[in-house]
N, C-alpha and C positions, 0 to 999 in steps of 0.2 A: 504494500499500500503506499503510495506516495503521499507526501504532505508538504504544505506551505508554512509550516509552523515557524521555522527559522526566519523565513522572509517577513512574515507578519510580525514577529517578535522585533526584528530589526527596524521595521517601519514604525513601530510604536515605541522605540527606544526602551525596550525591556530586556533585562538580563534573564537568564534561565531561572535564577533564584527569584527575581521579582515576580515572574509569571507563575512559578511554583507556589509562592506565597499567596497569590490572588486566587488560586483554585484549590489550594489545600493538599498539594502533593510535594514530593521532594524534587530537588533540582535534578537528581539523577533520573527521575521519571521523565522529566521534560527532555533531558538529553536523549533518553532511550527512544522516545516518541520521534524526535527530530531525526535520529539516525536509523529510523525504521526497525529497531530491535524489538519494539514494543508497540503493539496496537492497542490504542486506548479503548476503554469501555464506552458504551453509549453515553453514559452520564458524563464521563470525563470529556468526550469529544464535544458534547453539547456545552459544557462549561468553557471549554477553549473557544468555541465559535462565539459564545456570548461575550467573552472578554474582548474579542476583535470585531465584534458586530458584523460577523459573517455567517453564512450557513455552514453546516458540517460539510456539505459537498464542495464548498469553496476552499476549505482547509484540507480535506482528505479525498484522494481519488484512487480507485482501484487500478492496479496495473495488470498486465497480461498474466502474471503468475498467481494472482488472487483468485 
């Protein structure tokens, strides 16, 4: 699964730690999502979308291997 999390975070001048604090997860979780090592739960994906005022589909896209 591809994601735009790192791009959105940079556009909003947020560090991984800042974003993690906003949604109640660890910085390592944000890093794992950004590097595609972890696929977020629906609730977590919705929280991320809410922070950036985007739809889940704008942040996450399926790739050919999904």
